[in-house]
ROSE-4610 file (N, C-alpha, C; in Angstrom, 1 decimal, always signed):
// ROSE-4610
residu = [M/M/M/K/K/K/K/K/K/I/I/I/G/G/G/I/I/I/L/L/L/N/N/N/S/S/S/E/E/E/I/I/I/T/T/T/S/S/S/V/V/V/L/L/L/G/G/G/R/R/R/L/L/L/G/G/G/H/H/H/T/T/T/D/D/D/C/C/C/I/I/I/V/V/V/I/I/I/A/A/A/D/D/D/C/C/C/G/G/G/L/L/L/P/P/P/I/I/I/P/P/P/D/D/D/S/S/S/V/V/V/K/K/K/R/R/R/I/I/I/D/D/D/L/L/L/A/A/A/L/L/L/M/M/M/P/P/P/G/G/G/L/L/L/P/P/P/S/S/S/F/F/F/M/M/M/D/D/D/T/T/T/L/L/L/G/G/G/A/A/A/V/V/V/L/L/L/A/A/A/D/D/D/M/M/M/E/E/E/V/V/V/E/E/E/K/K/K/A/A/A/V/V/V/I/I/I/A/A/A/V/V/V/E/E/E/M/M/M/T/T/T/T/T/T/H/H/H/N/N/N/A/A/A/A/A/A/L/L/L/H/H/H/P/P/P/K/K/K/M/M/M/L/L/L/K/K/K/Q/Q/Q/L/L/L/G/G/G/N/N/N/I/I/I/T/T/T/I/I/I/Q/Q/Q/E/E/E/V/V/V/S/S/S/H/H/H/E/E/E/Q/Q/Q/L/L/L/K/K/K/A/A/A/L/L/L/T/T/T/H/H/H/Q/Q/Q/A/A/A/K/K/K/A/A/A/V/V/V/I/I/I/R/R/R/T/T/T/G/G/G/E/E/E/A/A/A/T/T/T/P/P/P/Y/Y/Y/A/A/A/N/N/N/I/I/I/I/I/I/L/L/L/Q/Q/Q/A/A/A/G/G/G/V/V/V/I/I/I/F/F/F/K/K/K]
num = [1/1/1/2/2/2/3/3/3/4/4/4/5/5/5/6/6/6/7/7/7/8/8/8/9/9/9/10/10/10/11/11/11/12/12/12/13/13/13/14/14/14/15/15/15/16/16/16/17/17/17/18/18/18/19/19/19/20/20/20/21/21/21/22/22/22/23/23/23/24/24/24/25/25/25/26/26/26/27/27/27/28/28/28/29/29/29/30/30/30/31/31/31/32/32/32/33/33/33/34/34/34/35/35/35/36/36/36/37/37/37/38/38/38/39/39/39/40/40/40/41/41/41/42/42/42/43/43/43/44/44/44/45/45/45/46/46/46/47/47/47/48/48/48/49/49/49/50/50/50/51/51/51/52/52/52/53/53/53/54/54/54/55/55/55/56/56/56/57/57/57/58/58/58/59/59/59/60/60/60/61/61/61/62/62/62/63/63/63/64/64/64/65/65/65/66/66/66/67/67/67/68/68/68/69/69/69/70/70/70/71/71/71/72/72/72/73/73/73/74/74/74/75/75/75/76/76/76/77/77/77/78/78/78/79/79/79/80/80/80/81/81/81/82/82/82/83/83/83/84/84/84/85/85/85/86/86/86/87/87/87/88/88/88/89/89/89/90/90/90/91/91/91/92/92/92/93/93/93/94/94/94/95/95/95/96/96/96/97/97/97/98/98/98/99/99/99/100/100/100/101/101/101/102/102/102/103/103/103/104/104/104/105/105/105/106/106/106/107/107/107/108/108/108/109/109/109/110/110/110/111/111/111/112/112/112/113/113/113/114/114/114/115/115/115/116/116/116/117/117/117/118/118/118/119/119/119/120/120/120/121/121/121/122/122/122/123/123/123/124/124/124/125/125/125/126/126/126/127/127/127/128/128/128/129/129/129/130/130/130/131/131/131/132/132/132]
x = [+211.7/+212.4/+211.9/+212.8/+212.4/+211.6/+210.5/+209.6/+209.8/+210.2/+210.3/+211.6/+212.0/+213.2/+214.5/+215.6/+216.9/+216.9/+217.3/+217.4/+218.8/+219.8/+221.2/+221.2/+221.6/+221.5/+222.5/+223.7/+224.7/+224.3/+223.7/+223.2/+222.1/+221.1/+220.0/+220.5/+221.4/+222.0/+222.6/+223.4/+224.1/+223.1/+222.1/+221.1/+220.3/+220.0/+219.3/+220.0/+221.3/+222.1/+222.5/+222.2/+222.6/+221.8/+222.5/+221.9/+222.1/+221.5/+221.5/+223.0/+223.3/+224.6/+225.6/+225.3/+226.1/+226.1/+227.2/+227.4/+227.7/+227.2/+227.6/+228.1/+228.8/+229.3/+228.8/+228.4/+228.2/+229.3/+230.0/+231.3/+231.3/+232.1/+232.4/+233.4/+233.7/+234.6/+236.0/+236.4/+237.8/+238.1/+237.1/+237.4/+238.2/+239.3/+240.0/+239.1/+239.0/+238.2/+239.1/+239.1/+239.9/+239.7/+240.8/+240.7/+239.9/+239.7/+239.0/+237.5/+237.0/+235.6/+235.0/+233.8/+233.1/+233.0/+233.3/+233.2/+232.1/+231.1/+230.0/+230.2/+230.7/+231.1/+230.0/+229.4/+228.3/+228.8/+230.0/+230.6/+230.6/+229.9/+229.9/+230.8/+230.7/+231.5/+231.3/+232.2/+232.1/+230.6/+230.1/+228.7/+227.6/+227.9/+226.9/+227.3/+226.4/+225.3/+225.8/+224.9/+225.3/+225.2/+225.9/+225.8/+224.4/+223.7/+222.3/+221.4/+221.4/+220.5/+220.8/+222.0/+222.4/+221.9/+222.2/+221.7/+220.2/+219.5/+218.0/+217.5/+218.1/+217.7/+218.0/+219.1/+219.5/+218.6/+218.4/+217.5/+216.1/+215.6/+214.3/+214.2/+215.3/+215.4/+216.0/+216.6/+217.4/+216.9/+216.8/+216.5/+217.8/+217.9/+219.1/+218.9/+219.8/+219.6/+220.7/+221.8/+222.8/+223.6/+224.1/+225.0/+226.3/+227.4/+228.7/+229.2/+229.6/+230.1/+231.4/+232.2/+233.4/+233.0/+233.6/+233.3/+233.7/+234.7/+235.1/+234.1/+233.1/+232.0/+231.3/+231.1/+230.4/+231.0/+232.3/+233.0/+233.5/+233.9/+234.4/+233.4/+232.2/+231.1/+229.8/+229.9/+228.7/+227.4/+227.6/+226.4/+225.7/+226.4/+225.9/+225.4/+226.1/+225.8/+224.4/+223.8/+222.4/+221.4/+221.6/+220.8/+220.8/+222.0/+222.2/+221.5/+221.6/+220.9/+219.4/+218.9/+217.4/+217.0/+217.8/+217.5/+217.6/+218.5/+218.6/+217.5/+216.8/+215.7/+216.1/+215.5/+215.7/+216.8/+217.5/+218.6/+219.7/+220.2/+221.3/+222.6/+223.3/+224.5/+225.7/+226.7/+228.0/+229.0/+229.7/+230.8/+232.1/+233.0/+234.3/+235.3/+236.6/+237.5/+237.5/+237.9/+237.9/+238.8/+239.9/+240.8/+240.1/+239.4/+238.6/+237.6/+236.9/+235.9/+236.5/+237.7/+238.4/+238.7/+239.2/+239.5/+238.2/+237.1/+235.9/+235.4/+235.8/+235.3/+235.8/+236.9/+237.4/+236.4/+235.4/+234.5/+233.2/+233.0/+231.8/+231.6/+230.4/+230.0/+230.2/+230.1/+230.3/+230.5/+231.1/+231.3/+230.6/+229.6/+229.0/+229.7/+230.4/+231.2/+230.3/+230.0/+229.2/+230.2/+229.6/+230.4/+230.5/+230.1/+230.2/+231.6/+231.8/+233.1/+233.2/+232.6/+232.8/+233.4/+234.1/+234.9/+234.0/+234.5/+234.0/+232.5/+232.1/+230.8/+230.7/+230.9/+230.9/+230.1/+229.5/+228.6/+228.7/+228.7/+228.6/+227.2/+226.4/+225.1/+225.1/+224.6/+224.5/+223.1/+222.9/+221.6/+220.9/+219.6/+218.8/+217.9/+216.9/+215.9/+214.5/+213.7/+212.4/+211.3/+211.7/+210.8/+211.3/+210.5/+210.9/+210.6]
y = [+211.2/+212.2/+212.3/+212.4/+212.5/+213.8/+213.7/+214.8/+215.6/+215.0/+215.7/+215.3/+216.0/+215.7/+216.1/+215.5/+215.8/+215.2/+216.1/+215.7/+215.1/+215.5/+215.0/+213.5/+212.8/+211.3/+210.7/+211.3/+210.8/+210.9/+212.0/+212.2/+211.2/+211.1/+210.2/+208.8/+208.4/+207.0/+206.8/+207.7/+207.5/+207.4/+208.3/+208.3/+207.0/+206.5/+205.2/+204.0/+204.1/+203.0/+203.1/+204.2/+204.3/+203.4/+202.8/+202.0/+202.8/+202.2/+202.8/+203.0/+204.2/+204.8/+205.1/+204.8/+205.2/+206.8/+207.3/+208.8/+209.4/+210.6/+211.4/+212.8/+213.5/+214.8/+215.9/+217.0/+218.2/+219.1/+219.5/+220.3/+221.6/+222.5/+223.8/+223.5/+224.5/+224.2/+224.0/+224.2/+224.0/+222.7/+222.0/+220.8/+219.8/+219.2/+218.2/+216.9/+216.3/+215.1/+213.9/+212.9/+211.7/+211.1/+210.6/+210.0/+208.7/+208.1/+206.8/+207.0/+208.3/+208.6/+209.2/+208.8/+209.3/+210.8/+211.5/+213.0/+213.3/+214.1/+214.6/+216.1/+216.6/+218.0/+218.8/+219.6/+220.5/+222.0/+222.3/+223.6/+224.2/+225.3/+226.0/+227.3/+228.0/+229.2/+229.5/+230.4/+230.7/+231.1/+230.3/+230.6/+229.7/+229.1/+228.4/+226.9/+226.0/+226.2/+226.4/+226.9/+227.2/+226.0/+226.0/+225.0/+224.8/+225.9/+225.8/+225.2/+225.6/+225.1/+223.6/+223.2/+221.8/+221.0/+221.5/+220.8/+220.7/+221.7/+221.6/+220.5/+220.5/+219.5/+218.1/+217.8/+216.5/+216.1/+217.1/+216.8/+216.4/+216.9/+216.6/+215.2/+214.6/+213.3/+212.2/+212.6/+211.6/+211.6/+210.4/+210.3/+210.4/+211.5/+211.7/+211.6/+210.8/+210.7/+211.5/+211.9/+212.6/+213.4/+214.5/+215.4/+215.7/+215.8/+216.1/+217.4/+218.4/+219.6/+219.9/+220.8/+221.3/+222.4/+222.3/+223.2/+224.6/+224.7/+226.0/+226.8/+226.1/+226.8/+227.8/+227.5/+228.4/+229.8/+229.9/+231.2/+231.7/+230.8/+231.3/+231.4/+231.0/+231.2/+231.4/+232.5/+232.8/+233.1/+233.5/+233.8/+232.6/+231.6/+230.3/+229.4/+229.3/+228.4/+228.3/+229.5/+229.4/+229.0/+229.4/+229.0/+227.4/+226.9/+225.5/+224.7/+225.2/+224.6/+224.6/+225.7/+225.8/+224.8/+224.6/+223.7/+222.2/+221.9/+220.6/+220.2/+221.2/+221.0/+220.1/+219.0/+218.1/+217.1/+217.2/+216.2/+216.4/+215.3/+215.3/+215.8/+216.8/+217.4/+217.1/+216.6/+216.3/+217.3/+218.0/+218.9/+218.3/+218.3/+217.8/+218.9/+218.7/+219.6/+219.5/+220.5/+220.5/+219.3/+219.1/+218.0/+216.7/+216.5/+215.2/+215.1/+216.2/+216.1/+215.6/+216.2/+215.8/+214.3/+213.8/+212.4/+211.5/+212.0/+211.2/+211.1/+212.1/+212.0/+210.8/+210.2/+208.9/+207.8/+207.9/+206.8/+207.1/+208.2/+208.6/+207.8/+207.6/+207.0/+208.0/+209.3/+210.3/+211.7/+212.5/+213.9/+214.8/+215.6/+216.5/+217.8/+218.2/+219.5/+220.6/+221.6/+222.8/+223.9/+225.0/+226.2/+227.1/+226.7/+227.5/+228.0/+229.2/+229.8/+230.6/+230.0/+230.5/+229.4/+229.8/+228.8/+227.8/+226.6/+225.5/+225.2/+225.4/+225.1/+223.6/+222.7/+221.3/+220.5/+219.5/+218.7/+217.2/+216.4/+214.9/+214.5/+213.9/+213.4/+211.9/+211.4/+210.0/+209.5/+208.5/+208.0/+207.3/+207.6/+207.0/+205.9/+205.5/+204.6/+205.2/+204.8/+205.4/+204.7/+203.7/+203.0/+203.1/+202.9/+203.0/+201.7]
z = [-109.9/-109.1/-107.7/-106.7/-105.3/-105.1/-104.4/-104.2/-102.9/-101.8/-100.6/-99.9/-98.9/-98.1/-98.8/-98.4/-99.0/-100.4/-101.4/-102.8/-103.1/-102.3/-102.6/-102.4/-103.5/-103.5/-102.6/-102.4/-101.5/-100.1/-99.7/-98.3/-98.0/-99.0/-98.8/-98.7/-99.4/-99.4/-98.0/-97.5/-96.2/-95.1/-95.1/-94.0/-94.1/-95.2/-95.4/-94.8/-94.8/-94.3/-92.9/-92.2/-90.8/-89.9/-88.9/-87.8/-86.5/-85.5/-84.2/-83.7/-83.3/-82.9/-84.0/-85.2/-86.3/-86.3/-86.8/-86.8/-88.2/-88.4/-89.5/-88.9/-89.7/-89.4/-90.3/-89.8/-90.7/-90.3/-91.3/-91.1/-91.8/-91.2/-91.9/-93.0/-93.8/-95.0/-94.6/-93.3/-92.9/-92.2/-91.7/-90.9/-91.8/-91.2/-92.0/-92.0/-93.2/-93.3/-93.5/-92.7/-92.9/-94.2/-94.9/-96.2/-96.1/-95.0/-94.8/-94.7/-94.6/-94.4/-95.6/-96.0/-97.1/-97.0/-98.0/-98.1/-99.0/-98.5/-99.3/-99.3/-100.4/-100.4/-101.1/-100.3/-100.7/-100.9/-100.5/-100.5/-101.9/-102.1/-103.4/-103.3/-102.2/-102.0/-100.5/-99.9/-98.5/-98.1/-97.2/-96.7/-97.4/-98.5/-99.2/-99.4/-99.0/-98.2/-96.7/-95.9/-94.6/-93.7/-92.6/-91.6/-91.1/-90.8/-90.2/-91.2/-92.5/-93.5/-93.7/-93.7/-93.8/-92.6/-91.4/-90.2/-90.2/-90.6/-90.6/-91.5/-92.7/-93.7/-93.2/-92.6/-92.1/-90.9/-90.0/-88.8/-89.2/-90.3/-90.8/-91.3/-91.8/-92.4/-91.5/-90.4/-89.6/-88.1/-87.6/-86.2/-85.4/-84.6/-83.9/-82.4/-81.7/-80.3/-79.5/-80.2/-79.5/-80.5/-80.1/-80.9/-80.1/-80.9/-80.3/-81.0/-80.1/-80.7/-79.9/-80.5/-79.8/-78.8/-77.6/-76.5/-77.0/-77.9/-78.4/-79.1/-79.6/-80.4/-79.5/-78.2/-77.3/-77.2/-77.2/-77.1/-78.5/-79.4/-80.6/-81.8/-81.5/-82.5/-81.8/-81.0/-80.1/-80.9/-82.1/-82.9/-83.4/-83.8/-84.3/-83.2/-82.1/-81.0/-80.5/-80.2/-79.7/-80.8/-82.0/-83.1/-83.3/-83.2/-83.3/-82.2/-80.9/-79.8/-80.0/-80.5/-80.7/-81.8/-82.8/-83.9/-83.4/-82.5/-81.9/-80.9/-80.3/-79.4/-78.2/-78.0/-76.9/-77.1/-78.2/-78.4/-77.4/-76.9/-75.9/-76.6/-76.0/-76.6/-75.7/-76.3/-75.6/-76.1/-75.2/-75.6/-75.4/-76.4/-76.3/-76.9/-76.7/-77.3/-78.8/-79.5/-81.0/-81.4/-80.7/-81.1/-80.9/-79.9/-79.7/-80.8/-81.1/-82.2/-83.5/-83.8/-85.1/-85.0/-83.8/-83.7/-83.9/-83.4/-83.5/-85.0/-85.8/-87.2/-87.9/-87.4/-88.1/-88.0/-87.0/-86.8/-87.6/-88.2/-88.9/-90.2/-90.5/-91.8/-93.0/-92.7/-93.7/-93.1/-93.8/-93.4/-94.5/-94.2/-95.1/-94.9/-96.0/-95.9/-96.5/-95.7/-96.1/-96.5/-96.9/-97.3/-96.1/-94.9/-93.7/-93.5/-93.3/-93.1/-91.7/-90.7/-89.3/-88.5/-87.4/-86.6/-85.9/-85.8/-85.0/-85.3/-86.6/-87.0/-87.5/-86.6/-86.8/-85.8/-86.2/-85.3/-85.8/-84.8/-85.0/-84.6/-85.5/-85.1/-85.0/-83.9/-83.7/-83.9/-84.7/-85.1/-83.9/-83.8/-82.8/-83.6/-82.9/-83.6/-83.6/-84.6/-84.7/-83.9/-83.2/-82.3/-80.9/-79.9/-78.5/-77.8]
């Protein structure tokens, strides 16, 4: 049995296969997920697991060089936005329209669907490298 880090075998498998610039998505429970992209559905009920808990777990296991969020999060989810920025630390953040973010999900290796039930709680994480 795995002792530390993410216990979910599907997430662990996806993270282990990522290369530089590959992307994954952490999504709220309402984001449409393309049929062509792997869906890892963690949603149990509204709010569980939360976007922030899932983001924290993934950031602990994944080298991230860039994040993409919807610009609408700033105004339509003002409670979550600053918490997310703090969690991301020095990671470069690109803001795009929500429609552009949805289009970008087609290129993701996987979408991790959370139980988050607040608007625009979605993020694309681009893999970096562990060496410089």
